[in-house]
PAMI-346421 format. One record per residue (C-alpha): residue number from 1; residue in one letter; x, y, z. Coordinates in nm, 2 decimals, m for minus. Each point is the difference from the previous one (the first is absolute). Layout:
atom pos:NUM | code:a | xx:X | yy:Y | zz:Z;
...
END
This chain:
atom pos:1 | code:m | xx:0.01 | yy:0.00 | zz:0.01;
atom pos:2 | code:q | xx:0.29 | yy:0.24 | zz:0.06;
atom pos:3 | code:a | xx:0.11 | yy:m0.08 | zz:m0.35;
atom pos:4 | code:f | xx:m0.33 | yy:0.09 | zz:m0.16;
atom pos:5 | code:a | xx:m0.01 | yy:0.30 | zz:0.21;
atom pos:6 | code:q | xx:0.33 | yy:0.13 | zz:m0.16;
atom pos:7 | code:y | xx:m0.08 | yy:m0.11 | zz:m0.36;
atom pos:8 | code:y | xx:m0.38 | yy:m0.03 | zz:m0.03;
atom pos:9 | code:p | xx:m0.14 | yy:0.21 | zz:0.31;
atom pos:10 | code:n | xx:m0.39 | yy:m0.04 | zz:m0.17;
atom pos:11 | code:i | xx:0.05 | yy:m0.38 | zz:0.04;
atom pos:12 | code:y | xx:0.14 | yy:0.06 | zz:0.35;
atom pos:13 | code:e | xx:m0.28 | yy:0.20 | zz:0.10;
atom pos:14 | code:k | xx:m0.28 | yy:m0.21 | zz:m0.14;
atom pos:15 | code:f | xx:0.14 | yy:m0.33 | zz:0.16;
atom pos:16 | code:s | xx:0.08 | yy:0.13 | zz:0.32;
atom pos:17 | code:v | xx:m0.37 | yy:0.00 | zz:0.09;
atom pos:18 | code:h | xx:m0.12 | yy:m0.27 | zz:m0.26;
atom pos:19 | code:q | xx:m0.26 | yy:m0.24 | zz:0.14;
atom pos:20 | code:p | xx:m0.04 | yy:m0.33 | zz:m0.17;
atom pos:21 | code:n | xx:m0.28 | yy:m0.16 | zz:m0.13;
atom pos:22 | code:e | xx:m0.17 | yy:m0.27 | zz:0.24;
atom pos:23 | code:k | xx:0.13 | yy:m0.30 | zz:m0.23;
atom pos:24 | code:f | xx:0.35 | yy:0.11 | zz:0.05;
atom pos:25 | code:n | xx:0.20 | yy:m0.30 | zz:0.13;
atom pos:26 | code:l | xx:0.36 | yy:0.07 | zz:m0.04;
atom pos:27 | code:f | xx:0.17 | yy:m0.34 | zz:0.19;
atom pos:28 | code:v | xx:0.32 | yy:m0.18 | zz:0.05;
atom pos:29 | code:n | xx:0.09 | yy:m0.32 | zz:m0.19;
atom pos:30 | code:p | xx:0.18 | yy:m0.29 | zz:0.18;
atom pos:31 | code:d | xx:0.35 | yy:0.12 | zz:m0.11;
atom pos:32 | code:g | xx:m0.08 | yy:0.36 | zz:0.13;
atom pos:33 | code:s | xx:m0.09 | yy:0.19 | zz:m0.30;
atom pos:34 | code:a | xx:m0.30 | yy:0.21 | zz:m0.06;
atom pos:35 | code:n | xx:m0.30 | yy:m0.13 | zz:m0.19;
atom pos:36 | code:l | xx:m0.31 | yy:0.21 | zz:m0.09;
atom pos:37 | code:i | xx:m0.36 | yy:m0.13 | zz:m0.09;
atom pos:38 | code:d | xx:m0.12 | yy:0.09 | zz:m0.33;
atom pos:39 | code:y | xx:m0.34 | yy:0.16 | zz:0.02;
atom pos:40 | code:e | xx:m0.10 | yy:m0.11 | zz:m0.33;
atom pos:41 | code:t | xx:0.06 | yy:m0.39 | zz:0.08;
atom pos:42 | code:g | xx:0.05 | yy:m0.01 | zz:0.34;
atom pos:43 | code:v | xx:0.30 | yy:m0.21 | zz:m0.04;
atom pos:44 | code:p | xx:0.35 | yy:0.12 | zz:0.10;
atom pos:45 | code:i | xx:0.15 | yy:0.19 | zz:m0.29;
atom pos:46 | code:y | xx:0.36 | yy:m0.17 | zz:0.09;
atom pos:47 | code:h | xx:0.10 | yy:m0.36 | zz:0.08;
atom pos:48 | code:e | xx:0.18 | yy:m0.08 | zz:0.30;
atom pos:49 | code:s | xx:0.35 | yy:0.13 | zz:m0.15;
atom pos:50 | code:p | xx:m0.10 | yy:0.31 | zz:m0.15;
atom pos:51 | code:a | xx:0.38 | yy:0.09 | zz:m0.08;
atom pos:52 | code:e | xx:0.04 | yy:m0.31 | zz:m0.20;
atom pos:53 | code:q | xx:m0.34 | yy:0.07 | zz:m0.17;
atom pos:54 | code:v | xx:0.08 | yy:0.33 | zz:m0.11;
atom pos:55 | code:a | xx:0.36 | yy:m0.07 | zz:m0.10;
atom pos:56 | code:t | xx:m0.13 | yy:m0.28 | zz:m0.24;
atom pos:57 | code:l | xx:m0.29 | yy:0.27 | zz:m0.12;
atom pos:58 | code:v | xx:0.28 | yy:0.27 | zz:m0.07;
atom pos:59 | code:d | xx:0.24 | yy:m0.23 | zz:m0.17;
atom pos:60 | code:k | xx:m0.26 | yy:m0.13 | zz:m0.21;
atom pos:61 | code:y | xx:m0.14 | yy:0.35 | zz:m0.13;
atom pos:62 | code:h | xx:0.38 | yy:0.07 | zz:m0.07;
atom pos:63 | code:a | xx:0.04 | yy:m0.28 | zz:m0.21;
atom pos:64 | code:q | xx:m0.34 | yy:0.04 | zz:m0.16;
atom pos:65 | code:p | xx:m0.09 | yy:0.34 | zz:0.01;
atom pos:66 | code:i | xx:m0.33 | yy:0.19 | zz:m0.06;
atom pos:67 | code:i | xx:0.12 | yy:0.30 | zz:m0.24;
atom pos:68 | code:f | xx:m0.27 | yy:0.24 | zz:m0.11;
atom pos:69 | code:k | xx:0.17 | yy:0.20 | zz:m0.29;
atom pos:70 | code:r | xx:m0.13 | yy:0.17 | zz:m0.32;
atom pos:71 | code:d | xx:0.00 | yy:m0.17 | zz:m0.34;
atom pos:72 | code:f | xx:0.04 | yy:0.27 | zz:m0.29;
atom pos:73 | code:s | xx:0.01 | yy:m0.22 | zz:m0.30;
atom pos:74 | code:y | xx:m0.35 | yy:0.14 | zz:m0.10;
atom pos:75 | code:l | xx:0.17 | yy:0.31 | zz:m0.09;
atom pos:76 | code:k | xx:0.14 | yy:m0.12 | zz:m0.30;
atom pos:77 | code:s | xx:m0.35 | yy:m0.01 | zz:m0.17;
atom pos:78 | code:v | xx:m0.14 | yy:0.31 | zz:0.13;
atom pos:79 | code:e | xx:m0.20 | yy:0.23 | zz:m0.26;
atom pos:80 | code:n | xx:0.10 | yy:0.35 | zz:m0.03;
atom pos:81 | code:e | xx:m0.30 | yy:0.15 | zz:m0.15;
atom pos:82 | code:s | xx:0.07 | yy:0.35 | zz:0.10;
atom pos:83 | code:n | xx:0.39 | yy:m0.01 | zz:m0.13;
atom pos:84 | code:f | xx:0.14 | yy:0.06 | zz:0.34;
atom pos:85 | code:s | xx:0.37 | yy:m0.02 | zz:0.03;
atom pos:86 | code:h | xx:m0.01 | yy:m0.15 | zz:0.32;
atom pos:87 | code:v | xx:m0.21 | yy:m0.29 | zz:m0.13;
atom pos:88 | code:e | xx:0.25 | yy:m0.06 | zz:m0.27;
atom pos:89 | code:l | xx:0.29 | yy:0.00 | zz:0.26;
atom pos:90 | code:l | xx:m0.21 | yy:m0.24 | zz:0.22;
atom pos:91 | code:k | xx:m0.05 | yy:m0.26 | zz:m0.30;
atom pos:92 | code:e | xx:0.40 | yy:0.03 | zz:m0.03;
atom pos:93 | code:v | xx:0.03 | yy:m0.09 | zz:0.38;
atom pos:94 | code:g | xx:m0.25 | yy:m0.28 | zz:m0.06;
atom pos:95 | code:d | xx:0.20 | yy:m0.16 | zz:m0.27;
atom pos:96 | code:i | xx:0.31 | yy:0.03 | zz:0.23;
atom pos:97 | code:y | xx:m0.19 | yy:m0.16 | zz:0.29;
atom pos:98 | code:v | xx:m0.14 | yy:m0.28 | zz:m0.21;
atom pos:99 | code:s | xx:0.36 | yy:m0.08 | zz:m0.15;
atom pos:100 | code:a | xx:0.16 | yy:m0.01 | zz:0.35;
atom pos:101 | code:s | xx:m0.27 | yy:m0.22 | zz:0.14;
atom pos:102 | code:e | xx:0.06 | yy:m0.23 | zz:m0.28;
atom pos:103 | code:a | xx:0.38 | yy:0.00 | zz:0.04;
atom pos:104 | code:l | xx:0.05 | yy:0.01 | zz:0.38;
atom pos:105 | code:p | xx:m0.08 | yy:m0.28 | zz:0.23;
atom pos:106 | code:a | xx:m0.30 | yy:0.06 | zz:0.25;
atom pos:107 | code:r | xx:0.12 | yy:0.14 | zz:0.34;
atom pos:108 | code:v | xx:m0.15 | yy:m0.25 | zz:0.28;
atom pos:109 | code:e | xx:0.25 | yy:0.08 | zz:0.28;
atom pos:110 | code:i | xx:0.00 | yy:0.28 | zz:0.26;
atom pos:111 | code:d | xx:0.31 | yy:0.20 | zz:0.02;
atom pos:112 | code:n | xx:0.14 | yy:0.12 | zz:0.34;
atom pos:113 | code:c | xx:m0.13 | yy:0.34 | zz:m0.05;
atom pos:114 | code:y | xx:m0.35 | yy:0.03 | zz:m0.15;
atom pos:115 | code:p | xx:m0.18 | yy:0.34 | zz:m0.08;
atom pos:116 | code:s | xx:m0.30 | yy:m0.07 | zz:0.19;
atom pos:117 | code:l | xx:m0.14 | yy:m0.28 | zz:0.22;
atom pos:118 | code:v | xx:m0.36 | yy:m0.02 | zz:0.10;
atom pos:119 | code:v | xx:m0.08 | yy:m0.21 | zz:0.32;
atom pos:120 | code:l | xx:m0.35 | yy:m0.13 | zz:0.02;
atom pos:121 | code:g | xx:m0.08 | yy:m0.08 | zz:0.38;
atom pos:122 | code:i | xx:0.24 | yy:0.09 | zz:0.30;
atom pos:123 | code:g | xx:m0.17 | yy:m0.24 | zz:0.24;
atom pos:124 | code:l | xx:0.24 | yy:m0.04 | zz:0.27;
atom pos:125 | code:g | xx:0.29 | yy:0.12 | zz:m0.20;
atom pos:126 | code:y | xx:0.24 | yy:m0.31 | zz:0.01;
atom pos:127 | code:h | xx:0.06 | yy:0.02 | zz:m0.39;
atom pos:128 | code:i | xx:0.08 | yy:0.36 | zz:0.00;
atom pos:129 | code:p | xx:0.35 | yy:m0.02 | zz:0.11;
atom pos:130 | code:k | xx:0.08 | yy:m0.28 | zz:m0.20;
atom pos:131 | code:i | xx:m0.15 | yy:0.17 | zz:m0.30;
atom pos:132 | code:l | xx:0.27 | yy:0.28 | zz:0.09;
atom pos:133 | code:e | xx:0.28 | yy:m0.25 | zz:m0.01;
atom pos:134 | code:k | xx:m0.09 | yy:m0.13 | zz:m0.34;
atom pos:135 | code:t | xx:m0.08 | yy:0.34 | zz:m0.17;
atom pos:136 | code:t | xx:0.11 | yy:0.34 | zz:0.03;
atom pos:137 | code:t | xx:m0.29 | yy:0.23 | zz:m0.17;
atom pos:138 | code:e | xx:m0.04 | yy:0.36 | zz:m0.06;
atom pos:139 | code:y | xx:m0.35 | yy:0.03 | zz:0.08;
atom pos:140 | code:l | xx:m0.21 | yy:m0.25 | zz:0.24;
atom pos:141 | code:y | xx:m0.34 | yy:m0.02 | zz:0.05;
atom pos:142 | code:l | xx:m0.15 | yy:m0.20 | zz:0.31;
atom pos:143 | code:l | xx:m0.34 | yy:m0.05 | zz:m0.03;
atom pos:144 | code:e | xx:m0.23 | yy:m0.13 | zz:0.30;
atom pos:145 | code:p | xx:m0.36 | yy:0.04 | zz:m0.04;
atom pos:146 | code:n | xx:m0.08 | yy:m0.14 | zz:0.35;
atom pos:147 | code:e | xx:0.12 | yy:0.25 | zz:0.27;
atom pos:148 | code:d | xx:m0.01 | yy:m0.27 | zz:0.26;
atom pos:149 | code:y | xx:0.26 | yy:m0.20 | zz:m0.20;
atom pos:150 | code:f | xx:0.24 | yy:0.30 | zz:m0.01;
atom pos:151 | code:f | xx:m0.09 | yy:0.05 | zz:0.38;
atom pos:152 | code:a | xx:0.13 | yy:m0.36 | zz:0.05;
atom pos:153 | code:s | xx:0.31 | yy:0.04 | zz:m0.17;
atom pos:154 | code:l | xx:0.12 | yy:0.27 | zz:0.24;
atom pos:155 | code:f | xx:0.05 | yy:m0.29 | zz:0.25;
atom pos:156 | code:s | xx:0.18 | yy:m0.22 | zz:m0.26;
atom pos:157 | code:c | xx:0.19 | yy:0.17 | zz:m0.27;
atom pos:158 | code:p | xx:0.32 | yy:0.19 | zz:0.07;
atom pos:159 | code:w | xx:m0.12 | yy:0.32 | zz:m0.12;
atom pos:160 | code:y | xx:0.26 | yy:0.20 | zz:0.15;
atom pos:161 | code:e | xx:0.26 | yy:m0.18 | zz:m0.22;
atom pos:162 | code:v | xx:m0.20 | yy:m0.01 | zz:m0.31;
atom pos:163 | code:l | xx:m0.05 | yy:0.36 | zz:0.02;
atom pos:164 | code:e | xx:0.36 | yy:0.05 | zz:0.05;
atom pos:165 | code:t | xx:0.08 | yy:m0.19 | zz:m0.29;
atom pos:166 | code:i | xx:m0.23 | yy:0.16 | zz:m0.23;
atom pos:167 | code:s | xx:0.13 | yy:0.35 | zz:0.12;
atom pos:168 | code:q | xx:0.37 | yy:m0.11 | zz:m0.05;
atom pos:169 | code:r | xx:m0.08 | yy:m0.10 | zz:m0.34;
atom pos:170 | code:s | xx:m0.23 | yy:0.32 | zz:m0.09;
atom pos:171 | code:t | xx:m0.26 | yy:m0.22 | zz:m0.09;
atom pos:172 | code:v | xx:m0.36 | yy:0.20 | zz:m0.05;
atom pos:173 | code:l | xx:m0.21 | yy:m0.21 | zz:0.20;
atom pos:174 | code:h | xx:m0.40 | yy:0.04 | zz:m0.01;
atom pos:175 | code:l | xx:m0.21 | yy:m0.17 | zz:0.26;
atom pos:176 | code:l | xx:m0.34 | yy:m0.06 | zz:m0.10;
atom pos:177 | code:v | xx:m0.19 | yy:m0.12 | zz:0.32;
atom pos:178 | code:g | xx:m0.37 | yy:m0.05 | zz:0.03;
atom pos:179 | code:i | xx:m0.10 | yy:0.16 | zz:m0.34;
atom pos:180 | code:s | xx:m0.22 | yy:m0.16 | zz:m0.25;
atom pos:181 | code:e | xx:0.15 | yy:m0.17 | zz:m0.32;
atom pos:182 | code:k | xx:m0.14 | yy:0.26 | zz:m0.21;
atom pos:183 | code:d | xx:0.17 | yy:0.28 | zz:0.25;
atom pos:184 | code:s | xx:0.32 | yy:m0.20 | zz:m0.03;
atom pos:185 | code:f | xx:0.00 | yy:m0.01 | zz:m0.36;
atom pos:186 | code:n | xx:m0.05 | yy:0.37 | zz:0.00;
atom pos:187 | code:a | xx:0.27 | yy:0.09 | zz:0.25;
atom pos:188 | code:i | xx:0.24 | yy:m0.22 | zz:m0.22;
atom pos:189 | code:y | xx:m0.15 | yy:0.19 | zz:m0.32;
atom pos:190 | code:e | xx:0.08 | yy:0.35 | zz:0.15;
atom pos:191 | code:n | xx:0.33 | yy:m0.09 | zz:0.14;
atom pos:192 | code:s | xx:0.10 | yy:m0.11 | zz:m0.36;
atom pos:193 | code:r | xx:m0.09 | yy:0.35 | zz:m0.10;
atom pos:194 | code:v | xx:0.23 | yy:0.15 | zz:0.26;
atom pos:195 | code:h | xx:0.27 | yy:m0.24 | zz:m0.02;
atom pos:196 | code:g | xx:0.00 | yy:m0.06 | zz:m0.39;
atom pos:197 | code:s | xx:m0.15 | yy:m0.29 | zz:m0.18;
atom pos:198 | code:p | xx:0.33 | yy:m0.20 | zz:m0.02;
atom pos:199 | code:s | xx:m0.03 | yy:m0.02 | zz:0.39;
atom pos:200 | code:i | xx:m0.30 | yy:m0.25 | zz:m0.06;
atom pos:201 | code:i | xx:0.02 | yy:m0.10 | zz:m0.36;
atom pos:202 | code:q | xx:0.17 | yy:m0.33 | zz:0.06;
atom pos:203 | code:s | xx:m0.09 | yy:m0.12 | zz:0.34;
atom pos:204 | code:y | xx:0.05 | yy:m0.32 | zz:0.21;
atom pos:205 | code:f | xx:m0.29 | yy:m0.14 | zz:0.20;
atom pos:206 | code:i | xx:m0.02 | yy:m0.22 | zz:0.29;
atom pos:207 | code:e | xx:m0.32 | yy:m0.10 | zz:0.15;
atom pos:208 | code:h | xx:0.04 | yy:m0.11 | zz:0.35;
atom pos:209 | code:y | xx:m0.32 | yy:m0.19 | zz:0.10;
atom pos:210 | code:p | xx:m0.33 | yy:m0.05 | zz:m0.16;
atom pos:211 | code:s | xx:m0.27 | yy:0.22 | zz:0.06;
atom pos:212 | code:s | xx:m0.31 | yy:0.13 | zz:m0.21;
atom pos:213 | code:a | xx:0.14 | yy:0.38 | zz:0.02;
atom pos:214 | code:i | xx:0.34 | yy:m0.07 | zz:m0.10;
atom pos:215 | code:s | xx:m0.14 | yy:m0.26 | zz:m0.30;
atom pos:216 | code:s | xx:m0.21 | yy:0.33 | zz:m0.09;
atom pos:217 | code:f | xx:0.28 | yy:0.22 | zz:m0.01;
atom pos:218 | code:s | xx:0.22 | yy:m0.22 | zz:m0.21;
atom pos:219 | code:h | xx:m0.31 | yy:m0.04 | zz:m0.25;
atom pos:220 | code:q | xx:0.00 | yy:0.38 | zz:0.01;
atom pos:221 | code:i | xx:0.37 | yy:0.06 | zz:m0.05;
atom pos:222 | code:a | xx:m0.03 | yy:m0.26 | zz:m0.32;
atom pos:223 | code:n | xx:m0.29 | yy:0.17 | zz:m0.15;
atom pos:224 | code:s | xx:0.15 | yy:0.36 | zz:0.06;
atom pos:225 | code:f | xx:0.35 | yy:m0.04 | zz:m0.02;
atom pos:226 | code:h | xx:0.03 | yy:0.20 | zz:m0.34;
atom pos:227 | code:q | xx:m0.12 | yy:0.32 | zz:0.17;
atom pos:228 | code:f | xx:0.35 | yy:0.04 | zz:0.16;
atom pos:229 | code:s | xx:0.12 | yy:0.08 | zz:m0.35;
atom pos:230 | code:m | xx:m0.27 | yy:0.21 | zz:m0.13;
atom pos:231 | code:g | xx:m0.12 | yy:0.37 | zz:0.01;
atom pos:232 | code:y | xx:0.36 | yy:0.15 | zz:m0.06;
atom pos:233 | code:g | xx:m0.08 | yy:0.19 | zz:m0.31;
atom pos:234 | code:f | xx:0.20 | yy:0.01 | zz:m0.32;
atom pos:235 | code:f | xx:0.26 | yy:0.18 | zz:m0.20;
atom pos:236 | code:d | xx:m0.22 | yy:0.19 | zz:m0.23;
atom pos:237 | code:d | xx:m0.22 | yy:0.10 | zz:0.28;
atom pos:238 | code:a | xx:0.27 | yy:0.11 | zz:0.21;
atom pos:239 | code:l | xx:0.14 | yy:0.23 | zz:m0.31;
atom pos:240 | code:m | xx:m0.35 | yy:0.13 | zz:m0.02;
atom pos:241 | code:s | xx:m0.04 | yy:0.08 | zz:0.37;
atom pos:242 | code:v | xx:0.33 | yy:0.19 | zz:0.01;
atom pos:243 | code:a | xx:m0.08 | yy:0.18 | zz:m0.33;
atom pos:244 | code:h | xx:m0.36 | yy:0.08 | zz:0.15;
atom pos:245 | code:s | xx:0.13 | yy:0.13 | zz:0.33;
atom pos:246 | code:r | xx:0.27 | yy:0.22 | zz:m0.14;
atom pos:247 | code:a | xx:m0.26 | yy:0.16 | zz:m0.24;
atom pos:248 | code:n | xx:m0.22 | yy:0.06 | zz:0.31;
atom pos:249 | code:a | xx:0.29 | yy:0.15 | zz:0.17;
atom pos:250 | code:i | xx:0.05 | yy:0.25 | zz:m0.26;
atom pos:251 | code:k | xx:m0.35 | yy:0.11 | zz:m0.05;
atom pos:252 | code:s | xx:m0.04 | yy:0.07 | zz:0.35;
atom pos:253 | code:h | xx:m0.32 | yy:m0.16 | zz:0.09;
atom pos:254 | code:n | xx:m0.14 | yy:0.05 | zz:0.33;
atom pos:255 | code:v | xx:0.15 | yy:m0.24 | zz:0.24;
atom pos:256 | code:l | xx:m0.10 | yy:m0.15 | zz:0.33;
atom pos:257 | code:n | xx:0.31 | yy:0.00 | zz:0.20;
atom pos:258 | code:s | xx:m0.13 | yy:m0.02 | zz:0.35;
atom pos:259 | code:q | xx:m0.17 | yy:m0.27 | zz:0.20;
atom pos:260 | code:t | xx:m0.15 | yy:0.27 | zz:0.24;
atom pos:261 | code:v | xx:m0.36 | yy:0.08 | zz:m0.02;
atom pos:262 | code:p | xx:m0.08 | yy:0.37 | zz:0.09;
atom pos:263 | code:k | xx:m0.18 | yy:0.02 | zz:0.33;
atom pos:264 | code:a | xx:m0.31 | yy:0.15 | zz:m0.16;
atom pos:265 | code:l | xx:m0.04 | yy:m0.31 | zz:m0.22;
atom pos:266 | code:e | xx:0.08 | yy:m0.26 | zz:0.26;
atom pos:267 | code:d | xx:m0.37 | yy:m0.07 | zz:0.05;
atom pos:268 | code:y | xx:m0.14 | yy:0.07 | zz:m0.38;
atom pos:269 | code:p | xx:m0.21 | yy:m0.29 | zz:m0.14;
atom pos:270 | code:v | xx:0.15 | yy:m0.19 | zz:m0.29;
atom pos:271 | code:f | xx:m0.17 | yy:m0.27 | zz:m0.22;
atom pos:272 | code:i | xx:0.24 | yy:m0.26 | zz:m0.17;
atom pos:273 | code:v | xx:m0.23 | yy:m0.13 | zz:m0.28;
atom pos:274 | code:a | xx:0.10 | yy:m0.31 | zz:m0.20;
atom pos:275 | code:n | xx:m0.22 | yy:m0.19 | zz:m0.24;
atom pos:276 | code:g | xx:m0.17 | yy:m0.30 | zz:0.16;
atom pos:277 | code:p | xx:m0.36 | yy:m0.12 | zz:0.13;
atom pos:278 | code:s | xx:0.01 | yy:0.23 | zz:0.29;
atom pos:279 | code:l | xx:0.02 | yy:0.28 | zz:m0.22;
atom pos:280 | code:d | xx:m0.32 | yy:m0.06 | zz:m0.14;
atom pos:281 | code:d | xx:m0.15 | yy:m0.05 | zz:0.36;
atom pos:282 | code:d | xx:0.17 | yy:0.32 | zz:0.15;
atom pos:283 | code:i | xx:m0.07 | yy:0.26 | zz:m0.32;
atom pos:284 | code:d | xx:m0.28 | yy:0.15 | zz:0.16;
atom pos:285 | code:t | xx:0.19 | yy:0.08 | zz:0.32;
atom pos:286 | code:i | xx:0.31 | yy:0.13 | zz:m0.21;
atom pos:287 | code:k | xx:m0.24 | yy:0.23 | zz:m0.19;
atom pos:288 | code:a | xx:m0.17 | yy:0.13 | zz:0.29;
atom pos:289 | code:l | xx:0.36 | yy:0.09 | zz:0.18;
atom pos:290 | code:s | xx:0.20 | yy:0.07 | zz:m0.29;
atom pos:291 | code:q | xx:m0.01 | yy:0.37 | zz:0.09;
atom pos:292 | code:q | xx:0.11 | yy:m0.07 | zz:0.35;
atom pos:293 | code:g | xx:0.35 | yy:m0.18 | zz:m0.06;
atom pos:294 | code:l | xx:0.25 | yy:m0.06 | zz:m0.27;
atom pos:295 | code:i | xx:m0.04 | yy:m0.30 | zz:m0.24;
atom pos:296 | code:v | xx:0.29 | yy:m0.17 | zz:m0.13;
atom pos:297 | code:a | xx:m0.11 | yy:m0.24 | zz:m0.29;
atom pos:298 | code:c | xx:0.25 | yy:m0.27 | zz:m0.08;
atom pos:299 | code:n | xx:0.02 | yy:m0.06 | zz:m0.38;
atom pos:300 | code:s | xx:m0.33 | yy:m0.13 | zz:m0.16;
atom pos:301 | code:a | xx:m0.19 | yy:0.09 | zz:0.31;
atom pos:302 | code:s | xx:m0.01 | yy:0.37 | zz:m0.13;
atom pos:303 | code:r | xx:m0.22 | yy:m0.12 | zz:m0.29;
atom pos:304 | code:s | xx:m0.23 | yy:m0.15 | zz:0.23;
atom pos:305 | code:l | xx:m0.02 | yy:0.31 | zz:0.19;
atom pos:306 | code:l | xx:m0.05 | yy:0.22 | zz:m0.29;
atom pos:307 | code:a | xx:m0.27 | yy:m0.22 | zz:m0.12;
atom pos:308 | code:h | xx:m0.21 | yy:0.08 | zz:0.32;
atom pos:309 | code:g | xx:0.09 | yy:0.36 | zz:m0.01;
atom pos:310 | code:v | xx:0.27 | yy:0.01 | zz:0.24;
atom pos:311 | code:v | xx:0.33 | yy:0.18 | zz:m0.09;
atom pos:312 | code:p | xx:0.29 | yy:m0.14 | zz:0.19;
atom pos:313 | code:d | xx:0.26 | yy:0.25 | zz:0.14;
atom pos:314 | code:f | xx:0.27 | yy:m0.24 | zz:m0.09;
atom pos:315 | code:h | xx:0.07 | yy:m0.26 | zz:m0.26;
atom pos:316 | code:v | xx:0.27 | yy:m0.25 | zz:0.10;
atom pos:317 | code:a | xx:0.19 | yy:m0.18 | zz:m0.26;
atom pos:318 | code:l | xx:0.34 | yy:m0.20 | zz:0.05;
atom pos:319 | code:e | xx:0.10 | yy:m0.17 | zz:m0.33;
atom pos:320 | code:r | xx:0.21 | yy:0.18 | zz:m0.20;
atom pos:321 | code:t | xx:m0.09 | yy:m0.19 | zz:m0.34;
atom pos:322 | code:r | xx:m0.20 | yy:0.16 | zz:m0.27;
atom pos:323 | code:s | xx:m0.32 | yy:m0.20 | zz:0.06;
atom pos:324 | code:t | xx:m0.02 | yy:0.24 | zz:0.31;
atom pos:325 | code:l | xx:m0.03 | yy:0.32 | zz:m0.23;
atom pos:326 | code:d | xx:m0.22 | yy:m0.20 | zz:m0.26;
atom pos:327 | code:f | xx:m0.26 | yy:m0.08 | zz:0.30;
atom pos:328 | code:i | xx:0.00 | yy:0.32 | zz:0.12;
atom pos:329 | code:e | xx:m0.07 | yy:0.19 | zz:m0.33;
atom pos:330 | code:y | xx:m0.24 | yy:m0.27 | zz:m0.10;
atom pos:331 | code:a | xx:m0.21 | yy:m0.02 | zz:0.32;
atom pos:332 | code:i | xx:0.01 | yy:0.35 | zz:0.14;
atom pos:333 | code:p | xx:m0.12 | yy:0.30 | zz:m0.22;
atom pos:334 | code:k | xx:0.24 | yy:0.29 | zz:0.01;
atom pos:335 | code:e | xx:m0.22 | yy:0.25 | zz:0.17;
atom pos:336 | code:q | xx:m0.02 | yy:m0.24 | zz:0.29;
atom pos:337 | code:r | xx:0.34 | yy:m0.07 | zz:0.00;
atom pos:338 | code:e | xx:0.06 | yy:0.37 | zz:0.04;
atom pos:339 | code:k | xx:m0.18 | yy:0.03 | zz:0.33;
atom pos:340 | code:m | xx:0.21 | yy:m0.30 | zz:0.14;
atom pos:341 | code:n | xx:0.37 | yy:m0.04 | zz:0.15;
atom pos:342 | code:l | xx:0.20 | yy:m0.27 | zz:m0.14;
atom pos:343 | code:l | xx:0.19 | yy:m0.16 | zz:0.32;
atom pos:344 | code:t | xx:0.28 | yy:m0.23 | zz:m0.12;
atom pos:345 | code:v | xx:0.37 | yy:m0.11 | zz:0.06;
atom pos:346 | code:n | xx:0.31 | yy:0.15 | zz:m0.14;
atom pos:347 | code:v | xx:0.02 | yy:m0.29 | zz:m0.31;
atom pos:348 | code:m | xx:m0.32 | yy:0.14 | zz:m0.14;
END
């Protein structure tokens, strides 16, 4: 607990006062080792020699690892209908990737240092020192859906040594305890955005014990792993972004450069309106109150509001492509546009 107070004070504060479920049964094996009754099955998680059991488990995963990685062979056949330079470059990457895949043997072993390691299940933590003996990793994720199991590990896992080792190696440790598999995935996804996609794009997975929550997380990772390397934009898009930003800076458009709202406006009502079924339900209320607050319309919602005689104060648009201009010119008459303010980002 002192180690967590030093490295993870939020964990220390939470588990200093943790009260486990009435099912909680941490007991001692004949050899003096700790064991824990699994809530789902009602049987012990470990057999009578946990150290031997986890050593076998870790050796098995090390010899036959579960590795999640992206297959980029599909890039070779991507169509380039818009004639983007980026897509042509990606197709070349696809050719190289396929050639390398055919020429080089598949990697099946785990190196002594691996980019990212995700451990599903902490249990009593017997396996964690063993894993650190086998592999050094830059990014380590320890997931434990059941807070009581992590609480139990405080009595059996040498956390001080574990956290010291991780600190000395400059490993980035993310402890995900007591949160759902969906929230765990989102946390890993957000961290990959902070650390960069190479931090997670090839990952070594270890499942410590079987459970429905861990199984659900494994399926979610398998189905959504491609998301870790998507959404980063592309070369042509970046050029347009820089060009548009520069042009807008030269034109000296009005820029919102402060997060502070003037005191007189702090309590002023604002309607943020997007298209959807709720707009149909609330349109009468919006019409009745339209003169008592600001109306900010998100893209196509402007057209819907105008059809009901409500002129938005601000039209919001974010996409910098030609289609945005085409939509505004087609959907919003010029005389109506002149009554509205355009609220957008610097790349528009």
